[in-house]
VEXDREN-2710 file (C-alpha; in Angstrom, 1 decimal):
% VEXDREN-2710
k/r/px/py/pz
1/UNK/-55.5/-18.5/-0.9
2/UNK/-57.2/-15.8/1.3
3/UNK/-55.2/-16.9/4.2
4/UNK/-51.9/-16.3/2.3
5/UNK/-53.2/-12.8/1.3
6/UNK/-53.9/-12.1/5.0
7/UNK/-50.4/-13.2/6.0
8/UNK/-48.8/-11.1/3.2
9/UNK/-50.7/-8.1/4.3
10/UNK/-49.9/-8.7/8.0
11/UNK/-46.2/-9.1/7.3
12/UNK/-46.0/-6.1/5.0
13/UNK/-47.9/-3.6/7.2
14/UNK/-46.2/-4.8/10.4
15/UNK/-42.7/-4.4/9.0
16/UNK/-43.2/-1.1/7.2
17/UNK/-44.5/0.5/10.4
18/UNK/-41.5/-0.6/12.4
19/UNK/-39.1/2.0/13.6
20/UNK/-36.2/0.1/12.2
21/UNK/-37.7/0.1/8.7
22/UNK/-38.4/3.9/8.8
23/UNK/-34.9/4.6/10.1
24/UNK/-33.1/2.5/7.5
25/UNK/-35.3/3.9/4.7
26/UNK/-34.2/7.4/5.7
27/UNK/-30.7/6.5/6.7
28/UNK/-29.9/4.4/3.6
29/UNK/-30.4/7.2/1.0
30/UNK/-28.5/9.7/3.2
31/UNK/-25.5/7.3/3.4
32/UNK/-25.6/6.6/-0.4
33/UNK/-25.9/10.3/-1.2
34/UNK/-23.1/11.1/1.2
35/UNK/-20.8/8.8/-0.8
36/UNK/-21.2/11.2/-3.7
37/UNK/-21.5/14.5/-1.8
38/UNK/-18.9/14.2/0.9
39/UNK/-15.9/13.7/-1.5
40/UNK/-16.9/16.8/-3.4
41/UNK/-17.1/18.8/-0.2
42/UNK/-13.7/17.5/1.0
43/UNK/-12.1/18.2/-2.4
44/UNK/-13.5/21.8/-2.3
45/UNK/-12.3/22.3/1.3
46/UNK/-8.8/21.1/0.4
47/UNK/-8.5/23.4/-2.7
48/UNK/-5.6/25.5/-1.5
49/UNK/-2.7/26.6/-3.7
50/UNK/0.7/25.6/-2.5
51/UNK/3.8/27.7/-3.2
52/UNK/7.0/25.9/-4.2
53/UNK/10.3/27.7/-4.5
54/UNK/12.7/26.4/-7.2
55/UNK/16.5/26.4/-7.1
56/UNK/17.6/25.1/-10.5
57/UNK/21.3/24.6/-10.9
58/UNK/20.8/22.9/-14.3
59/UNK/19.1/25.9/-15.9
60/UNK/16.7/23.7/-17.8
61/UNK/13.6/24.3/-15.7
62/UNK/14.2/28.0/-14.9
63/UNK/11.3/30.1/-15.9
64/UNK/9.3/27.3/-17.5
65/UNK/7.7/25.4/-14.6
66/UNK/4.0/26.1/-15.1
67/UNK/1.8/26.9/-12.1
68/UNK/-1.8/25.9/-11.8
69/UNK/-4.6/26.3/-9.2
70/UNK/-3.0/23.8/-7.0
71/UNK/0.7/24.6/-7.2
72/UNK/2.5/27.9/-7.7
73/UNK/6.2/27.9/-8.7
74/UNK/8.6/30.7/-7.7
75/UNK/12.2/30.8/-9.2
76/UNK/14.8/31.6/-6.6
77/UNK/18.2/33.2/-7.3
78/UNK/19.9/31.9/-4.1
79/UNK/22.0/28.9/-3.1
80/UNK/20.3/25.8/-1.8
81/UNK/21.7/26.3/1.7
82/UNK/20.3/29.8/1.9
83/UNK/17.0/28.7/0.4
84/UNK/16.6/25.9/3.0
85/UNK/17.5/28.3/5.8
86/UNK/14.8/30.8/4.6
87/UNK/12.1/28.2/3.8
88/UNK/9.8/29.2/6.6
89/UNK/10.6/33.0/6.5
90/UNK/9.7/33.1/2.7
91/UNK/6.3/31.5/3.4
92/UNK/7.0/28.7/1.0
93/UNK/5.2/25.3/1.4
94/UNK/8.1/23.5/-0.3
95/UNK/11.5/23.9/-1.9
96/UNK/12.4/22.2/-5.2
97/UNK/16.1/21.7/-5.7
98/UNK/17.4/20.5/-9.0
99/UNK/21.2/19.8/-8.8
100/UNK/23.5/20.2/-11.8
101/UNK/24.4/16.8/-13.2
102/UNK/24.6/14.9/-16.4
103/UNK/20.8/14.3/-16.9
104/UNK/18.7/16.7/-14.8
105/UNK/16.1/14.0/-14.0
106/UNK/16.5/13.9/-10.2
107/UNK/15.2/16.6/-7.9
108/UNK/14.8/17.1/-4.1
109/UNK/11.6/18.4/-2.6
110/UNK/12.1/19.9/0.9
111/UNK/9.0/20.6/3.0
112/UNK/8.2/21.4/6.6
113/UNK/5.0/19.4/6.4
114/UNK/3.4/16.8/4.1
115/UNK/1.9/18.4/0.9
116/UNK/0.0/15.5/-0.5
117/UNK/0.3/13.3/-3.5
118/UNK/-1.2/15.8/-5.9
119/UNK/1.5/18.4/-5.4
120/UNK/4.3/15.8/-6.0
121/UNK/2.5/14.4/-9.1
122/UNK/2.2/17.9/-10.6
123/UNK/5.9/18.6/-10.0
124/UNK/6.9/15.3/-11.6
125/UNK/4.6/15.7/-14.6
126/UNK/5.8/19.3/-15.1
127/UNK/9.5/18.3/-15.0
128/UNK/8.9/15.3/-17.2
129/UNK/7.2/17.5/-19.8
130/UNK/10.0/20.1/-20.0
131/UNK/12.8/17.5/-19.8
132/UNK/11.3/15.7/-22.9
133/UNK/11.2/19.0/-24.7
134/UNK/14.8/19.7/-23.7
135/UNK/15.9/16.4/-25.2
136/UNK/13.8/16.7/-28.3
137/UNK/14.6/20.3/-29.2
138/UNK/18.0/21.1/-27.8
139/UNK/19.8/17.7/-27.9
140/UNK/18.2/16.0/-30.9
141/UNK/17.1/19.1/-32.8
142/UNK/13.7/17.8/-33.6
143/UNK/10.8/20.1/-34.5
144/UNK/8.4/20.5/-31.6
145/UNK/5.5/21.1/-34.0
146/UNK/6.0/17.6/-35.5
147/UNK/6.0/16.1/-32.0
148/UNK/2.8/17.9/-31.1
149/UNK/1.2/16.7/-34.2
150/UNK/2.1/13.1/-33.3
151/UNK/0.9/13.5/-29.8
152/UNK/-2.5/14.9/-30.9
153/UNK/-3.1/11.9/-33.2
154/UNK/-1.6/9.0/-31.3
155/UNK/-4.7/8.1/-29.4
156/UNK/-6.1/4.7/-30.3
157/UNK/-9.9/4.5/-30.4
158/UNK/-11.6/1.2/-30.7
159/UNK/-15.3/1.2/-31.3
160/UNK/-16.7/-2.1/-30.1
161/UNK/-19.7/-3.3/-32.1
162/UNK/-21.5/-6.6/-31.8
163/UNK/-23.5/-8.3/-34.6
164/UNK/-26.7/-9.9/-33.3
165/UNK/-28.4/-13.0/-34.7
166/UNK/-30.3/-10.8/-37.2
167/UNK/-27.1/-9.4/-38.6
168/UNK/-27.7/-5.9/-37.1
169/UNK/-24.7/-4.0/-35.7
170/UNK/-25.0/-2.7/-32.2
171/UNK/-22.6/-0.5/-30.3
172/UNK/-21.2/-1.9/-27.1
173/UNK/-18.8/-0.9/-24.3
174/UNK/-17.0/-3.7/-22.4
175/UNK/-16.0/-1.4/-19.5
176/UNK/-19.6/-0.1/-18.9
177/UNK/-21.1/-3.6/-19.3
178/UNK/-18.6/-4.9/-16.7
179/UNK/-19.4/-2.2/-14.2
180/UNK/-23.2/-2.5/-14.7
181/UNK/-23.1/-6.3/-14.4
182/UNK/-21.0/-6.3/-11.3
183/UNK/-23.1/-3.7/-9.6
184/UNK/-26.3/-5.5/-10.4
185/UNK/-24.9/-8.8/-9.2
186/UNK/-23.7/-7.3/-5.9
187/UNK/-27.1/-5.6/-5.3
188/UNK/-28.9/-8.9/-5.9
189/UNK/-26.6/-10.7/-3.5
190/UNK/-27.0/-8.0/-0.9
191/UNK/-30.8/-7.9/-1.0
192/UNK/-31.3/-11.7/-1.2
193/UNK/-29.1/-12.2/1.8
194/UNK/-30.5/-9.3/3.8
195/UNK/-34.2/-10.0/3.3
196/UNK/-33.7/-13.8/3.5
197/UNK/-32.2/-13.3/6.9
198/UNK/-35.2/-11.2/7.9
199/UNK/-37.4/-14.2/7.0
200/UNK/-35.3/-16.4/9.2
201/UNK/-35.3/-14.0/12.1
202/UNK/-39.1/-13.5/11.8
203/UNK/-39.8/-17.2/12.0
204/UNK/-37.5/-17.6/15.0
205/UNK/-39.1/-14.7/16.8
206/UNK/-42.6/-16.0/16.3
207/UNK/-41.5/-19.5/17.3
208/UNK/-39.8/-18.3/20.5
209/UNK/-42.7/-16.2/21.5
210/UNK/-45.1/-19.1/20.9
211/UNK/-47.2/-16.8/18.6
212/UNK/-47.1/-19.4/15.9
213/UNK/-49.1/-21.8/17.9
214/UNK/-52.0/-19.5/17.8
215/UNK/-51.6/-18.6/14.1
216/UNK/-51.4/-22.2/12.8
217/UNK/-54.6/-23.1/14.6
218/UNK/-56.4/-21.4/11.8
219/UNK/-53.8/-21.3/9.0
220/UNK/-51.7/-24.1/7.5
221/UNK/-48.0/-23.9/8.2
222/UNK/-47.2/-23.9/4.5
223/UNK/-49.5/-21.0/3.9
224/UNK/-47.9/-19.1/6.8
225/UNK/-44.4/-19.7/5.3
226/UNK/-45.5/-18.6/1.8
227/UNK/-47.2/-15.4/3.2
228/UNK/-44.2/-14.5/5.3
229/UNK/-41.8/-14.9/2.4
230/UNK/-43.9/-13.0/-0.1
231/UNK/-44.7/-10.2/2.4
232/UNK/-41.1/-9.6/3.2
233/UNK/-40.3/-9.6/-0.5
234/UNK/-42.8/-6.7/-1.0
235/UNK/-41.1/-4.9/2.0
236/UNK/-37.7/-5.3/0.3
237/UNK/-39.0/-3.9/-3.0
238/UNK/-40.6/-1.0/-1.3
239/UNK/-37.5/-0.1/0.6
240/UNK/-35.3/-0.5/-2.5
241/UNK/-37.5/1.8/-4.6
242/UNK/-37.6/4.4/-1.8
243/UNK/-33.8/4.3/-1.5
244/UNK/-33.4/5.0/-5.3
245/UNK/-36.0/7.8/-5.3
246/UNK/-34.8/9.5/-2.1
247/UNK/-31.1/9.2/-3.1
248/UNK/-31.8/10.9/-6.4
249/UNK/-33.8/13.6/-4.7
250/UNK/-31.1/14.3/-2.1
251/UNK/-28.2/14.4/-4.6
252/UNK/-30.2/16.5/-7.1
253/UNK/-31.2/19.0/-4.5
254/UNK/-27.6/19.3/-3.2
255/UNK/-26.2/19.7/-6.7
256/UNK/-28.8/22.4/-7.4
257/UNK/-28.1/24.3/-4.2
258/UNK/-24.3/23.9/-4.3
259/UNK/-23.3/23.7/-8.0
260/UNK/-19.8/25.0/-7.4
261/UNK/-18.8/21.9/-5.4
262/UNK/-19.3/19.7/-8.5
263/UNK/-17.6/21.9/-11.0
264/UNK/-14.5/20.5/-12.6
265/UNK/-11.5/22.7/-12.5
266/UNK/-11.2/24.1/-16.0
267/UNK/-8.6/26.8/-15.5
268/UNK/-6.0/28.2/-13.2
269/UNK/-5.6/31.5/-11.4
270/UNK/-3.4/34.2/-12.9
271/UNK/0.1/33.7/-11.4
272/UNK/2.2/36.7/-10.5
273/UNK/5.2/35.0/-8.9
274/UNK/8.1/37.0/-7.5
275/UNK/11.7/36.0/-6.9
276/UNK/13.7/36.8/-3.8
277/UNK/15.4/39.8/-5.6
278/UNK/12.6/41.2/-7.8
279/UNK/9.0/42.1/-7.5
280/UNK/8.3/42.0/-11.2
281/UNK/5.7/39.4/-12.4
282/UNK/7.3/36.1/-13.5
283/UNK/4.5/35.3/-16.0
284/UNK/0.7/34.9/-16.4
285/UNK/-0.8/31.7/-17.5
286/UNK/-4.3/30.4/-18.1
287/UNK/-4.0/26.6/-18.5
288/UNK/-0.8/24.7/-18.4
289/UNK/-0.1/22.2/-21.1
290/UNK/-0.5/19.3/-18.8
291/UNK/-3.9/20.8/-17.6
292/UNK/-5.0/21.2/-21.2
293/UNK/-4.2/17.6/-22.0
294/UNK/-5.8/16.4/-18.8
295/UNK/-9.0/18.4/-19.6
296/UNK/-9.2/17.0/-23.1
297/UNK/-8.7/13.5/-21.9
298/UNK/-11.4/13.9/-19.2
299/UNK/-13.9/15.4/-21.7
300/UNK/-13.2/12.5/-24.1
301/UNK/-13.7/10.0/-21.3
302/UNK/-17.0/11.6/-20.3
303/UNK/-18.2/11.6/-23.9
304/UNK/-17.2/7.9/-24.2
305/UNK/-19.1/7.0/-21.0
306/UNK/-22.2/9.0/-22.1
307/UNK/-22.2/7.3/-25.5
308/UNK/-21.7/3.9/-23.9
309/UNK/-24.6/4.4/-21.5
310/UNK/-26.9/5.2/-24.4
311/UNK/-26.3/1.8/-25.8
312/UNK/-27.4/0.0/-22.6
313/UNK/-31.0/-1.2/-22.7
314/UNK/-32.0/-0.2/-19.2
315/UNK/-35.6/-1.5/-19.7
316/UNK/-34.2/-5.0/-20.1
317/UNK/-31.8/-4.5/-17.2
318/UNK/-34.5/-3.3/-14.8
319/UNK/-37.0/-6.1/-15.8
320/UNK/-34.3/-8.8/-15.5
321/UNK/-33.2/-7.3/-12.2
322/UNK/-36.7/-7.5/-10.7
323/UNK/-37.2/-11.0/-11.9
324/UNK/-33.9/-12.4/-10.7
325/UNK/-34.1/-10.5/-7.4
326/UNK/-37.5/-11.9/-6.7
327/UNK/-36.6/-15.4/-8.0
328/UNK/-33.4/-15.5/-6.0
329/UNK/-35.1/-14.2/-2.9
330/UNK/-38.0/-16.6/-3.1
331/UNK/-35.5/-19.5/-3.6
332/UNK/-33.3/-18.6/-0.7
333/UNK/-36.0/-17.1/1.4
334/UNK/-37.8/-20.5/1.6
335/UNK/-34.5/-22.1/2.8
336/UNK/-34.0/-19.4/5.4
337/UNK/-37.5/-19.9/6.6
338/UNK/-36.8/-23.6/6.9
339/UNK/-33.7/-22.9/9.0
340/UNK/-35.7/-20.5/11.2
341/UNK/-38.3/-23.1/11.9
342/UNK/-35.8/-25.8/12.8
343/UNK/-34.0/-23.9/15.6
344/UNK/-35.0/-22.1/18.8
345/UNK/-32.6/-19.1/18.6
346/UNK/-30.4/-17.3/16.1
347/UNK/-27.2/-18.7/17.6
348/UNK/-28.2/-22.2/16.5
349/UNK/-28.5/-21.2/12.8
350/UNK/-24.8/-21.1/12.1
351/UNK/-24.5/-24.8/11.3
352/UNK/-27.2/-24.6/8.7
353/UNK/-26.3/-21.3/7.2
354/UNK/-23.0/-22.5/5.5
355/UNK/-24.6/-24.7/2.9
356/UNK/-27.0/-21.9/1.9
357/UNK/-24.5/-19.1/1.7
358/UNK/-21.8/-21.0/-0.2
359/UNK/-23.5/-20.8/-3.6
360/UNK/-24.1/-17.0/-3.1
361/UNK/-20.5/-16.4/-2.1
362/UNK/-19.2/-18.7/-4.9
363/UNK/-21.2/-16.7/-7.5
364/UNK/-19.5/-13.5/-6.3
365/UNK/-16.1/-15.1/-6.4
366/UNK/-16.7/-16.2/-10.0
367/UNK/-17.9/-12.8/-11.1
368/UNK/-14.5/-11.8/-12.3
369/UNK/-14.2/-14.9/-14.5
370/UNK/-17.6/-14.3/-15.9
371/UNK/-16.9/-10.7/-16.9
372/UNK/-13.7/-11.9/-18.6
373/UNK/-15.6/-14.5/-20.7
374/UNK/-19.3/-13.8/-20.4
375/UNK/-20.2/-16.2/-23.2
376/UNK/-18.0/-19.1/-22.0
377/UNK/-19.1/-22.4/-20.6
378/UNK/-18.5/-21.4/-17.0
379/UNK/-20.6/-18.4/-17.4
380/UNK/-23.3/-20.4/-19.1
381/UNK/-23.6/-23.1/-16.5
382/UNK/-23.5/-20.7/-13.6
383/UNK/-26.2/-18.7/-15.1
384/UNK/-28.4/-21.8/-15.6
385/UNK/-28.0/-23.4/-12.1
386/UNK/-30.8/-21.8/-10.0
387/UNK/-28.6/-21.3/-6.9
388/UNK/-26.1/-19.1/-8.8
389/UNK/-28.2/-17.8/-11.7
390/UNK/-29.6/-14.7/-9.9
391/UNK/-26.2/-13.2/-9.6
392/UNK/-24.3/-14.6/-12.6
393/UNK/-27.1/-13.9/-15.1
394/UNK/-27.3/-10.2/-13.9
395/UNK/-23.6/-10.0/-14.6
396/UNK/-24.1/-11.4/-18.1
397/UNK/-27.2/-9.4/-19.1
398/UNK/-25.3/-6.2/-20.0
399/UNK/-23.1/-8.1/-22.4
400/UNK/-26.0/-9.6/-24.2
401/UNK/-27.4/-13.1/-23.6
402/UNK/-29.2/-15.2/-26.3
403/UNK/-33.0/-15.3/-25.6
404/UNK/-33.1/-19.2/-25.4
405/UNK/-30.5/-19.1/-22.6
406/UNK/-32.5/-16.4/-20.7
407/UNK/-35.7/-18.4/-21.0
408/UNK/-33.9/-21.6/-19.9
409/UNK/-32.4/-19.8/-16.9
410/UNK/-35.7/-18.2/-15.9
411/UNK/-37.6/-21.5/-16.2
412/UNK/-35.0/-23.4/-14.1
413/UNK/-35.1/-20.7/-11.5
414/UNK/-38.9/-21.0/-11.2
415/UNK/-38.6/-24.8/-10.9
416/UNK/-35.8/-24.3/-8.4
417/UNK/-37.9/-22.0/-6.3
418/UNK/-40.8/-24.5/-6.4
419/UNK/-38.5/-27.4/-5.4
420/UNK/-36.8/-25.6/-2.5
421/UNK/-40.2/-24.3/-1.3
422/UNK/-41.5/-27.9/-1.3
423/UNK/-38.4/-29.1/0.7
424/UNK/-38.7/-26.1/3.1
425/UNK/-42.4/-26.7/3.7
426/UNK/-41.7/-30.3/4.8
427/UNK/-39.2/-29.0/7.4
428/UNK/-41.2/-26.0/8.3
429/UNK/-44.4/-27.8/9.2
430/UNK/-42.5/-30.1/11.6
431/UNK/-40.0/-27.7/13.1
432/UNK/-42.3/-24.8/13.7
433/UNK/-43.9/-26.6/16.7
434/UNK/-40.7/-28.3/18.0
435/UNK/-39.0/-26.7/21.0
436/UNK/-36.1/-27.4/23.3
437/UNK/-34.3/-29.8/20.9
438/UNK/-31.0/-29.4/19.1
439/UNK/-31.7/-30.3/15.5
440/UNK/-29.1/-32.1/13.4
441/UNK/-28.9/-32.8/9.7
442/UNK/-30.0/-36.4/10.4
443/UNK/-33.1/-35.0/12.1
444/UNK/-33.8/-32.8/9.1
445/UNK/-33.5/-35.7/6.8
446/UNK/-36.2/-37.6/8.9
447/UNK/-38.5/-34.6/8.6
448/UNK/-38.1/-34.6/4.8
449/UNK/-39.2/-38.2/4.6
450/UNK/-42.3/-37.7/6.7
451/UNK/-45.5/-38.2/4.6
452/UNK/-48.1/-35.5/4.5
END
């Protein structure tokens, strides 16, 4: 047992002192923080109001198109030909032409350069809003107050509640559970594959350098394999925890120093548009109707997400994640170690990698089916089989899994690790001292049948 502790300590200290570990530990949080910070910076840099001239022959949209912080509308009293000729000289970013026809639902947007999807969407939503009001008020003579009352009360809210075995009601959010489950499953897959590959490369490196011949003169091959697997597991946990802490520190520090980059637009600038013939203000607006509706929806969505996150038992999520990450890593790490001992270089590992990676990839492929029916038979069996349970069970945990199923899954995963380690040890003890020979599956089968 002391030999295994020595190997664990050696693997851990050697790897955490490597330049690659230090670089990735620093670079990882920076990249993850950049995924949250860079979009906010780009959005802030591109926050420029575009000016759109309007030539409305229908008369429906004249004086009612509402500007916001992104788009400023200016009504023009000229013909479309003259407006197009003076597009650049009037310093307009675009020209909106609404011809006179039966139903004024078609418009032409002339620009000298691309304005982006946001501008076009704002124009479309604005026109749609006022066209609906035109039909409701002018053509069908329906009271607008009645329509507004309907709009403010037509949102369907479904509070999802689950009743546990004790008959107690618990709040639940299918959307949040799905996101948490998929993220946890992908992280388990990523770390199991990444650190399992490190075990394989470490074994190949020691074997090719003939260092292992010196080591096993005083340590049993099985102890060496156990120590290497567990040591790299501690390295993975250390790096994962450092990533979480450093990412949180970087994002929090940036949000504190640059709070304006993360503020949601809550209002628009005062608009003082002028026409080509007059310098009098067109109108002043605070929030457009579409902006008000959008802000209300965004606030409701944020409140729903916050309430849903409060229902998640993060203590159970974290403990289950640590167990299934370690269990899955130990199971696959032993197989990766066996592959590394059977070959002389990394190029020869490809033929043996496919059977190992198929269960992991299959679990990811089935993730969508599991989220659609987390309590179904497919989800149950995939969360019980040790080769797929680390990923599938993490996807199911946020939805709530009966305790007997969790215990069964954890027990089988432990037995699966013990079994794969036993198989890997039989391959490892023979292959670790074999050089210069291309190993086939038939040869591996012979090694498995060797008696101790």
